[in-house]
Structures are given as C-alpha cells and as structure tokens.
C-alpha positions in Angstrom: 55.9 110.3 80.1 56.3 113.7 81.5 56.6 112.4 85.0 59.2 110.0 83.8 61.2 112.6 82.1 61.1 114.6 85.4 62.4 111.8 87.3 65.3 111.3 84.9 66.2 114.9 84.9 66.0 114.7 88.8 68.5 111.8 88.8 70.8 113.3 86.5 70.9 116.5 88.5 71.7 114.5 91.7 74.3 112.6 90.0 76.2 115.8 88.7 75.8 117.4 92.2 77.6 114.3 93.7 80.7 114.8 91.4 83.3 116.4 93.5 86.5 115.2 94.8 86.8 112.3 92.0 86.1 114.8 89.1 88.4 117.5 90.4 91.2 114.8 91.0 90.8 113.7 87.4 91.0 117.1 86.0 93.9 118.0 88.1 95.7 115.1 86.6 95.7 116.9 83.3 97.8 119.7 84.6 100.1 121.7 82.3 103.2 119.3 82.6 100.7 116.3 81.9 99.8 118.3 78.9 103.4 118.6 77.9 103.8 114.8 78.0 100.8 113.8 76.3 101.7 116.3 73.6 105.1 114.8 73.1 103.7 111.3 73.0 101.3 112.5 70.1 103.8 114.7 68.5 106.6 111.9 68.4 104.7 108.7 68.0 101.3 109.7 66.3 98.7 107.5 67.3 101.0 104.7 68.4 100.9 105.2 72.1 97.2 105.8 72.6 96.6 102.4 74.2 98.5 103.7 77.3 95.7 105.7 78.2 93.2 102.5 77.8 95.5 100.6 80.2 95.8 103.2 82.9 92.0 103.7 83.3 91.2 100.8 85.5 94.5 101.0 87.2 94.3 104.5 88.3 90.4 104.1 88.9 91.4 101.3 91.4 94.0 103.3 93.3 91.8 106.4 93.4 88.9 104.3 94.7 91.0 102.9 97.5 92.4 106.3 98.6 88.8 107.9 98.6 87.3 104.9 100.8 90.5 105.3 103.3 89.3 109.0 103.7 85.3 108.3 103.9 85.8 105.4 106.3 88.3 106.6 108.6 87.4 110.3 108.4 91.0 111.2 108.1 93.4 111.9 105.1 96.0 109.3 104.0 99.1 110.7 105.5 97.3 110.7 108.9 96.3 106.8 108.4 99.9 106.3 107.4 101.2 107.8 110.4 99.1 105.5 112.7 100.1 102.4 110.8 103.8 102.8 109.9 107.0 104.0 111.5 107.2 107.6 111.7 110.5 108.0 109.6 109.0 106.0 106.6 106.0 108.3 106.6 108.3 111.5 107.1 110.5 110.1 103.9 107.5 109.7 101.8 105.8 112.9 102.5 109.1 114.8 102.0 109.5 113.1 98.6 105.9 114.2 97.8 106.6 117.6 98.9 109.6 118.1 96.6 107.9 116.4 93.7 105.0 118.6 94.2 107.0 121.8 94.4 108.8 121.0 91.0 105.4 120.5 89.4 104.1 123.7 90.6 107.0 125.5 89.2 106.6 123.8 85.8 102.8 124.2 85.7 103.2 128.2 86.4 105.8 128.4 83.8 103.5 126.8 81.3 100.6 129.0 82.3 102.5 132.1 82.1 104.1 131.0 78.8 100.7 130.3 77.4 99.3 133.5 78.5 102.2 135.4 77.2 101.6 133.6 73.7 97.9 134.7 73.7 98.4 138.4 74.8 101.9 139.0 74.3 102.5 140.2 77.9 105.5 139.4 80.2 105.9 135.7 81.5 107.2 136.7 84.8 104.2 139.0 85.4 101.9 136.2 84.6 103.8 133.7 86.8 103.3 136.0 89.9 99.6 136.7 88.9 98.6 133.1 88.7 100.5 132.1 91.8 98.6 134.9 93.7 95.5 133.9 92.2 95.9 130.4 93.2 96.8 131.0 96.6 94.2 133.5 97.1 91.6 131.0 96.1 92.7 128.7 98.9 93.3 131.2 101.7 90.2 133.5 101.4 87.3 131.5 99.7 85.3 129.4 101.9 85.7 125.7 101.4 82.3 125.0 99.9 82.7 127.7 97.3 86.2 126.7 96.7 85.2 123.2 96.0 82.5 124.5 93.4 85.1 126.8 91.8 87.4 123.7 91.2 84.6 121.6 89.7 83.7 124.4 87.3 87.3 125.0 86.2 87.3 121.4 84.9 85.2 122.6 82.0 88.2 124.3 80.8 89.7 121.0 79.7 86.9 120.4 77.1 88.9 123.1 75.1 91.1 119.9 73.9 87.8 118.4 72.8 87.0 121.4 70.7 90.7 121.2 69.0 89.8 117.6 67.8 86.7 118.9 66.0 88.8 121.5 64.3 91.3 119.1 62.8 91.3 116.0 60.8 91.9 113.0 62.7 92.5 109.5 60.9 90.1 107.5 63.2 91.0 104.1 61.8 94.6 104.6 62.8 93.6 106.1 66.1 91.3 103.4 66.9 94.0 100.8 66.0 96.6 102.7 68.4 94.0 102.3 71.4 94.4 98.7 71.4 97.5 97.6 69.8 101.0 98.6 70.7 103.1 99.1 67.7 106.4 100.9 68.8 108.2 99.5 71.8 111.6 101.1 71.0 113.8 102.6 73.8 112.3 106.2 73.2 108.8 104.8 73.4 109.4 102.8 76.4 110.6 106.0 78.1 107.6 107.9 76.9 105.3 105.1 78.1 106.8 105.5 81.5 106.4 109.2 81.4 102.7 108.8 80.6 102.3 106.3 83.5 104.1 108.5 85.9 102.1 111.7 84.9 98.5 109.8 84.9 99.1 107.9 88.2 100.9 110.5 90.6 101.0 110.4 94.6 99.5 113.9 95.0 96.0 112.7 93.5 96.0 109.9 96.2 96.5 112.4 99.1 94.2 114.9 97.5 91.2 112.8 97.1 91.5 111.0 100.4 91.7 114.3 102.3 88.8 115.8 100.3 86.5 112.9 101.4 87.7 113.4 104.9 87.2 117.1 104.6 83.6 116.4 103.2 82.9 114.6 106.4 84.2 117.3 108.7 82.2 120.1 107.1 79.0 118.1 106.9 76.5 116.5 109.2 78.1 112.9 108.0 80.1 110.7 110.1 83.0 108.4 109.0 81.7 105.1 107.7 83.3 103.4 110.6 80.9 105.3 113.0 78.1 105.4 110.6 77.9 102.1 108.7 74.2 102.4 107.6 75.3 105.2 105.1 78.0 103.2 103.6 76.1 101.8 100.5 75.0 105.2 99.5 78.5 106.7 100.0 80.5 104.0 98.2 77.9 104.3 95.3 78.7 108.0 95.2 82.4 107.5 95.5 82.2 104.9 92.6 80.2 107.2 90.5 82.5 110.3 91.3 85.8 108.6 90.8 85.0 106.5 87.7 83.6 109.7 86.0 86.6 111.6 87.2 89.2 109.2 85.9 87.4 108.6 82.5 87.2 112.4 82.2 90.9 112.6 82.8 91.8 109.8 80.5 89.6 111.2 77.7 91.2 114.7 77.7 94.6 113.1 77.9 93.5 111.0 74.6 92.1 114.4 73.0 95.5 115.9 73.6 97.4 113.1 72.1 94.9 112.8 69.2 95.0 116.5 68.5 99.0 116.6 68.5 99.1 113.3 66.5 96.8 114.5 63.9 98.5 118.0 63.4 102.1 118.1 64.6 103.1 114.4 63.8 101.3 114.5 60.5 103.5 117.5 59.6 106.8 116.2 60.6 106.8 118.2 64.0 108.1 115.6 66.5 109.8 117.5 69.3 107.8 119.3 71.8 109.4 120.1 75.1 106.5 122.0 77.0 102.8 122.6 76.8 103.2 126.0 75.7 105.5 124.8 72.8 102.5 122.4 71.8 100.1 125.3 71.5 102.5 127.5 69.4 103.2 124.7 67.1 99.4 124.3 66.4 99.0 127.9 65.4 100.3 127.6 61.8 98.9 124.0 61.2 95.5 124.2 62.9 94.8 127.9 63.0 94.6 130.3 65.5 91.3 129.4 67.0 92.8 126.1 67.7 95.9 127.7 69.0 94.0 129.8 71.4 91.7 127.0 72.6 95.0 124.8 73.5 96.4 127.7 75.2 93.7 128.5 77.3 93.1 125.0 78.3 96.6 125.0 79.8 95.7 128.2 81.8 92.5 126.7 83.0 93.7 123.4 84.1 96.7 125.1 85.7 94.6 127.2 88.0 92.9 124.0 88.9 96.2 121.8 89.4 98.4 124.2 91.2 96.0 124.4 94.3 95.7 120.8 94.1 99.3 120.3 94.2 100.1 122.7 97.0 96.8 121.6 98.8 97.9 118.1 98.9 101.3 118.9 100.0 99.7 120.8 102.9 97.4 117.9 103.7 100.3 115.4 103.7 102.7 117.5 105.8 100.0 118.4 108.4 98.5 115.1 108.8 101.8 113.3 109.1 102.8 116.0 111.9 99.3 116.0 113.6 98.9 119.6 112.9 95.4 121.2 112.2 94.6 121.0 108.7 91.7 121.4 106.2 90.3 124.1 103.7 87.4 124.6 105.8 89.5 126.3 108.5 90.3 130.1 108.1 94.0 130.8 107.9 94.3 131.8 111.6 93.0 128.6 112.6 95.5 126.4 110.8 98.4 128.7 110.3 100.9 125.9 109.6 98.6 124.2 107.1 98.1 127.4 105.0 101.9 128.3 105.5 102.7 125.1 103.6 100.3 126.0 100.8 102.0 129.7 100.5 105.5 128.3 100.8 104.9 125.6 98.3 103.6 127.9 95.8 106.1 130.6 96.5 109.0 128.0 95.9 107.4 127.2 92.7 107.5 130.8 91.7 111.3 131.0 92.8 112.0 128.0 90.7 110.4 129.5 87.5 112.6 132.8 88.2 115.9 130.8 88.8 118.2 129.3 86.2 116.8 125.8 86.6 115.9 124.0 83.4 112.1 123.7 83.4 112.6 120.4 81.5 114.9 119.0 84.0 112.5 120.3 86.6 109.8 118.0 85.0 111.9 115.2 84.6 113.0 115.0 88.2 109.5 115.7 89.2 108.5 112.5 87.3 111.2 110.6 88.8 110.2 111.6 92.2 106.6 110.8 91.8 107.7 107.3 90.3 109.8 106.9 93.4 107.3 108.0 95.7 104.2 106.3 94.1 105.2 102.6 94.6 105.7 102.6 98.3 102.9 105.0 98.9 100.5 102.6 96.8 101.8 99.5 98.5 101.0 101.3 102.0 97.6 102.2 100.7 96.7 98.5 99.8 98.1 97.3 103.2 96.0 100.0 105.1 92.8 99.3 102.9 93.2 95.4 103.9 93.6 96.2 107.7 90.7 95.7 110.0 92.4 98.1 112.5 92.0 101.0 110.1 88.9 100.0 108.1 87.0 98.1 110.6 84.2 96.2 108.7 85.0 98.1 105.4 88.2 96.2 104.6 88.7 96.6 100.8 87.3 93.9 98.4 89.7 91.4 97.0 88.9 92.4 93.2 89.6 96.2 94.1 92.8 95.2 95.9 93.9 93.1 93.1 93.6 95.9 90.7 95.5 98.1 93.2 98.2 95.8 93.6 98.5 95.4 89.8 98.9 99.1 89.5 101.4 99.2 92.2 103.3 96.3 90.2 103.1 98.4 87.0 104.4 101.6 88.5 107.2 99.7 90.0 108.2 98.3 86.5 107.7 101.9 85.2 109.8 103.7 87.6 112.5 101.1 87.4 112.5 101.4 83.8 112.5 105.3 83.9 115.6 105.0 86.1 117.4 102.2 84.1 116.8 103.9 80.7 117.7 107.4 81.7 120.8 106.7 83.6 122.0 103.9 80.9 122.0 106.5 78.2 
C-alpha cells in the first residue's frame, strides 16, 4: 500500500511538473479585460449565461491543441509557419491586427490593475500603471526563460481568489446548474454579451503564445521537433493533451467562478451595470464584505501581471517570426534586440493609451472587435496548416480534432459577424 501511494504521488508530481504552456495560456485568458466581461455577464444576466462557458471549453481546447501541436511538431511558432505557407501580405495583415488588438488589451489591463491597486491601497492610479508596466517588462528582459516560465506558472494561483469569493457568498446552485445547460435569455443585449464572452475566451494571442512556447521548449531543451524525432511523439502528445485540457478547464472554471460570484451578489442586489473589472471589485465591497472585495481586486492584479507579458510576448513572437528575426525568451536582450524592442514598445504604448483621453471601455470594445476579426482567418489558416503534410509531415492533425477546430472557427465567424452587425445596427 505504501509503495502504491508513493507511485501515485510520483505520477501526480510528474503530471504537475509537465503543466506549463497550456496552464499559463489558460490563466492568461482570464486577464483583467476578460474579468470585466465575465463580471458584466454575471451582473446583468445572473446565472443565465453560464452555458457559454460550457460551450467554449471543447472549442477553445481544440484550437489550443492544434496550435500547440504545430509548435511542437515543427519546432517553429505559428507566425513562422504561416509565413512559409501563405502570401506575405496576408501574414503581415493578420499580425498587424493582432499587434493592434494586443496593445489595446495591454492598455486596458494595466488600467484595471492600477485601478484595483488604488482601490486597495488608496494610492494613485498613474503610479501603479508605470510600476506594473516596469515589472512586466523587467520579468521578460532580465529573468532567464526557465525561471520566467516558472514564475508565470505560479502566478496562475492568483486566480483561485475567485474560487474563494464563491465560498464567501450565497450561490443559488439549482439556478446556477440550470444556467449551465439551458439558455434562457437570447435578447439583443444577451447576444452581444455572448459574443463578447466568446471573443474574450477564444483570442488569437493565445494561439501564438502557446505555439511559440512549445517551440521555445524545443529550443531550450535537448528535445527535437517531432518531425525530426517521431519516437517521442506519443509522450509529447500526451503531455500537450494533459497540459492544454487542464489549462483550458482551469480558464473556464475561473471564468465560471467570476460569473457565479457577480451573479450571486451584484445581480441579486440589482447592480447590473459593470464597466470594468475594478468596478466589479468595488461593487462587491458593500455586498460581500471587505475580504471578498480585496480577494477580487488582488486576483485582478495577479492575473494582469501574468497576462500583460503574455500579450506583449505573443505580439513579439508573431512579428519577429513573420519577419524572420531572431526571437525567443531564451535569448538575452542583446541577442534578439528587435524581439525585445517589440515587447517594450507594446507595453509602453499600452501605458500611453492609459494616460491618454482614450475611453478604456471603447478600447476594450475595439480590442474585442479586432480579436474577433483576426481570430477567424487565423483559426482557418491554423486548420489548413495542421492538415498539410508539407508542414506537419506524418503528424497531420486527426479528423476529430480538426472537426472541432473548424467548428470553433465557424462559431467565431458567426460571433464576430453578430458583434459587428449588432454594434453598428444600433
């Protein structure tokens, strides 16, 4: 019995050690702008839109698995593979849209982090914006990749703050369970919110990040791309599947916790208009108590410190791969100056946006629109790449996974179309 327990602990330890790009990608999906979207969904519609997070799990898992497979099989990130398979102007256009969306997201996330820190400490927001931006850039510039990857992995624990909030409030579980399986509100406002949830959950920067992280792992270890080392494929595919499915489940469970917390508190008390993640934290204070408020606010800061480097890093990977520049967090800044310059420039531009007169809500809206516009062609291109022998060799993607990937692409096409029609029709 003792030996069996020891083996079980060893297997669990190995599995936890293998969690990396997928778990970080999933956690980065719940960035402060995503928290704002989930909070608004819970505050405005109560438990009525929980089903969206059940729907998105298999779709986002399929897309992230495909992106991870592309990186591991080829040893190159998504943008570099796109550059080899599609005309240069198409790749440049897609990367430019991704870069613009990421910069808007960085600005909105820094603003939300600063507002949350100011709420907790009473300090000035502008000071916190600069401090958080310097921290995020410093992590990527001066911390070795292996240590940096571990830091990102541990930062995911900050999201458990939202699980703790649920334990502090009263949740109507029969209504919540019904909301997970049965759509009850499909009015115009609800449809727009559903589109926002989809756009927040399935975002292009996550495809580029996970693919590049798998390629980075190949470059920084003794492993070879699976095309050159097919014998290691079963083990690597098993690791990627575990990492991605756990990471996406983690992402959706945290989003579910946020929606449950705001539905059980804000919606139940008639507070239905939440504009930012910081607004959601502040609104919780008189209803759920100071401890729940602080947990919610600290979760925003923790996930922002995780998400901003992922946003800036994915932009740097995409641009550098598309241009054929040296790229990778395993390099020192002087070895990949243009790659790190993009990280610094994207973060600095996000800071400038926060200091400008730009409405942060409009910034979030246009970020979601740009993400929706970029997601569809990028996802379609990914599915084409994954099915080409010239790219994947003997590891062309299985039909079942491709089917889910194309289904996710179709859902995102409908969602982004609905967002544009609904927004401009009004």
